[in-house]
C-alpha positions as CSV (number, residue, x, y, z in Angstrom):
1,X,132.5,108.2,119.5
2,X,131.5,106.6,116.1
3,X,129.1,109.5,114.2
4,X,128.6,106.5,111.6
5,X,126.4,104.0,113.5
6,X,124.4,107.1,114.8
7,X,123.1,108.3,111.2
8,X,120.8,105.3,110.8
9,X,119.6,105.9,114.1
10,X,119.0,109.1,113.0
11,X,116.8,108.4,110.0
12,X,114.4,106.4,112.3
13,X,113.9,108.9,114.6
14,X,112.7,111.1,111.9
15,X,110.7,107.9,110.8
16,X,108.7,107.8,114.5
17,X,108.6,112.0,114.7
18,X,106.6,111.6,110.6
19,X,104.2,108.9,112.3
20,X,103.7,111.4,115.5
21,X,102.9,114.0,113.3
22,X,100.3,111.7,111.1
23,X,98.5,110.8,114.4
24,X,98.0,114.4,114.7
25,X,96.5,115.4,111.4
26,X,94.8,112.1,111.9
27,X,92.8,112.9,114.5
28,X,91.7,116.5,112.7
29,X,90.9,114.2,109.8
30,X,93.1,115.9,107.4
31,X,94.1,112.7,106.0
32,X,96.0,113.9,103.4
33,X,98.9,115.4,105.3
34,X,98.6,111.8,107.1
35,X,99.5,109.9,104.4
36,X,102.2,112.4,103.7
37,X,104.0,112.1,106.5
38,X,103.6,108.2,106.4
39,X,105.1,108.5,103.5
40,X,107.8,110.3,104.4
41,X,108.3,108.2,107.8
42,X,108.6,105.2,105.3
43,X,110.9,107.1,103.1
44,X,113.0,107.4,106.1
45,X,112.8,104.1,107.5
46,X,114.5,102.5,104.2
47,X,117.3,104.9,104.7
48,X,118.2,104.0,108.2
49,X,118.5,100.2,107.2
50,X,120.3,101.5,103.8
51,X,123.3,103.5,105.8
52,X,123.0,100.6,108.7
53,X,124.2,98.0,106.1
54,X,126.2,100.8,104.0
55,X,128.4,101.8,107.2
56,X,128.1,98.4,108.4
57,X,126.9,99.3,112.4
58,X,123.8,97.7,112.2
59,X,123.2,95.9,116.1
60,X,120.6,95.1,118.4
61,X,119.6,98.5,119.3
62,X,119.0,99.5,115.7
63,X,116.7,96.6,115.1
64,X,114.5,97.4,118.4
65,X,114.3,101.5,117.6
66,X,113.5,100.4,114.0
67,X,110.4,98.0,115.3
68,X,109.4,100.3,117.9
69,X,109.3,103.5,115.5
70,X,107.2,101.4,112.8
71,X,104.9,100.3,115.4
72,X,103.7,104.3,115.3
73,X,103.9,105.0,111.9
74,X,102.8,101.8,110.5
75,X,100.7,100.7,113.2
76,X,99.1,102.8,115.1
77,X,98.1,105.5,112.9
78,X,96.8,103.1,110.1
79,X,94.7,101.6,113.1
80,X,93.3,105.1,114.2
81,X,92.9,106.2,110.1
82,X,90.3,102.8,110.0
83,X,89.2,103.8,113.3
84,X,88.2,107.3,112.2
85,X,86.5,105.4,109.0
86,X,84.5,103.1,110.9
87,X,83.2,106.1,112.7
88,X,79.9,107.3,112.3
89,X,81.1,111.2,112.7
90,X,77.1,112.5,111.8
91,X,76.0,110.7,114.9
92,X,79.0,110.9,116.9
93,X,77.4,113.1,119.5
94,X,74.1,111.3,119.5
95,X,74.0,109.5,123.1
96,X,71.3,106.9,122.1
97,X,73.7,105.2,119.4
98,X,73.5,101.5,119.2
99,X,76.2,99.6,121.6
100,X,77.4,98.0,118.4
101,X,77.7,101.4,116.8
102,X,79.9,102.8,119.4
103,X,82.3,99.9,119.4
104,X,83.0,99.2,115.8
105,X,85.3,101.8,115.4
106,X,87.3,100.3,118.2
107,X,87.7,97.2,115.6
108,X,90.3,99.7,113.9
109,X,92.9,99.2,115.8
110,X,92.4,95.5,115.2
111,X,95.4,96.6,112.1
112,X,97.8,97.9,115.2
113,X,97.3,94.5,116.8
114,X,98.3,92.7,113.6
115,X,101.0,95.4,113.1
116,X,102.7,94.9,116.5
117,X,102.4,90.9,116.3
118,X,104.0,90.7,112.9
119,X,106.9,93.1,113.8
120,X,107.9,91.3,116.7
121,X,108.1,88.1,114.6
122,X,110.2,89.9,112.0
123,X,113.0,90.8,114.5
124,X,113.4,86.9,115.5
125,X,112.5,85.5,111.7
126,X,115.8,84.7,110.1
127,X,114.0,83.5,106.5
128,X,113.1,87.3,106.2
129,X,116.9,89.0,105.5
130,X,116.2,89.1,102.0
131,X,112.8,88.9,101.5
132,X,109.6,89.4,103.4
133,X,107.0,86.3,104.1
134,X,103.6,88.3,105.0
135,X,102.8,91.8,103.8
136,X,105.5,94.3,105.3
137,X,103.9,97.1,107.7
138,X,105.1,99.9,105.8
139,X,102.9,98.6,102.7
140,X,99.7,97.8,104.6
141,X,100.4,101.3,106.2
142,X,100.2,102.8,102.9
143,X,96.9,100.8,102.0
144,X,94.9,102.2,104.7
145,X,95.7,105.8,104.6
146,X,95.2,106.0,101.3
147,X,91.8,104.9,101.2
148,X,89.7,108.2,102.4
149,X,92.3,110.2,100.0
150,X,90.5,107.2,97.2
151,X,87.2,108.1,98.1
152,X,87.9,111.7,98.0
153,X,89.1,111.2,94.5
154,X,86.1,109.6,93.2
155,X,84.2,112.5,95.0
156,X,82.2,110.4,97.5
157,X,82.4,113.1,100.1
158,X,80.5,112.3,102.8
159,X,81.3,114.4,106.1
160,X,84.5,114.0,106.4
161,X,85.1,113.1,102.7
162,X,84.8,109.0,102.7
163,X,82.0,106.8,102.0
164,X,82.8,103.4,102.6
165,X,80.6,100.4,103.9
166,X,81.2,99.8,107.8
167,X,81.4,95.6,107.1
168,X,83.5,95.8,104.2
169,X,86.1,98.0,106.1
170,X,85.6,95.5,109.2
171,X,86.2,92.8,106.9
172,X,89.9,94.3,105.2
173,X,90.6,95.0,108.8
174,X,90.8,91.4,109.6
175,X,92.1,90.5,106.8
176,X,95.0,93.1,106.4
177,X,96.0,91.4,110.3
178,X,95.8,88.0,108.6
179,X,97.9,88.8,105.7
180,X,100.5,90.6,107.3
181,X,101.3,87.4,109.8
182,X,100.2,85.2,107.5
183,X,103.3,82.2,105.9
184,X,102.9,84.2,102.8
185,X,106.3,84.3,100.5
186,X,106.4,87.6,99.1
187,X,109.2,88.3,96.3
188,X,111.7,90.7,97.4
189,X,112.1,94.4,95.6
190,X,115.9,94.5,96.5
191,X,117.6,94.3,93.5
192,X,121.3,93.2,93.9
193,X,122.4,93.4,90.0
194,X,120.8,94.0,87.2
195,X,119.4,90.9,85.3
196,X,116.2,90.8,83.3
197,X,116.0,87.3,83.5
198,X,116.8,87.2,87.2
199,X,114.1,90.1,88.0
200,X,112.0,90.1,85.2
201,X,109.1,89.6,87.9
202,X,110.2,92.4,90.2
203,X,110.7,94.8,86.8
204,X,107.6,93.8,85.9
205,X,105.6,95.0,89.2
206,X,107.7,97.9,88.9
207,X,107.1,99.3,85.3
208,X,103.6,98.8,86.1
209,X,103.3,100.3,89.5
210,X,104.8,103.7,87.4
211,X,101.9,103.1,85.2
212,X,99.1,103.2,87.8
213,X,100.9,106.1,90.0
214,X,100.6,108.1,86.2
215,X,97.4,106.8,85.1
216,X,95.4,106.3,88.4
217,X,97.0,108.7,91.2
218,X,96.4,108.3,94.3
219,X,94.1,105.6,93.4
220,X,97.1,103.6,92.5
221,X,98.4,103.0,95.5
222,X,96.1,100.4,97.5
223,X,95.9,98.6,93.8
224,X,99.5,98.4,94.2
225,X,99.7,96.8,97.7
226,X,97.0,94.5,95.9
227,X,98.6,93.7,92.9
228,X,102.0,92.4,94.8
229,X,100.3,90.3,97.0
230,X,98.5,88.9,93.9
231,X,101.8,88.7,92.1
232,X,103.3,86.6,95.2
233,X,100.7,84.1,95.1
234,X,101.0,83.7,91.5
235,X,104.9,83.2,91.4
236,X,104.8,81.0,95.0
237,X,102.0,78.8,93.0
238,X,104.2,78.8,89.6
239,X,107.7,77.7,91.4
240,X,106.0,75.5,93.5
241,X,104.5,73.7,90.0
242,X,108.0,74.2,88.7
243,X,110.0,72.5,90.9
């Protein structure tokens, strides 16, 4: 048995385990711990691909396992977080809730559906070996799992510790499902050889991200994701004009 071939899958399983643990914390409204385990799962997700390439053991089984693990950590968890955010906890046990208020929280799982479609497309899209087309599911998961923590940071504590308009939440839910699957090229964050001329955009983005994390703390997380998409769109427009 090739032990090296098992190492990437081991990290994939750690990613899946973290996603399962995060689900438990979301169900208990412990969003800080849920965010931590999603972040940890994404950390493990990076290393499964890293070791698969390093040991030259990448194969179809690893590809499928990776997508299945990501489906939980970066698909089901953010959808469940959004379900909890949209839900009006104060009226949760009121029997005469309007039908739309009972059904609206389930719209949060549109994130899960969008992530599922994105992961399936990614597995068969040969254009995304070095960069991405559409927002990767881990970035989308970090965005949504950080939202309750951002609300807590601003001390907008209402019931579970967050205060967002349900219409705002539904709007960004629909937008995220679109952005994950849109034909929007996003610049690669993989720096294969240090060259400021070739990677000035990546270096600029990473430098700004570090500064934002230092000064804004948890608030920086969704802003960094938005910045990544915005810079990619601007970069696409500039490259198109140049060509």
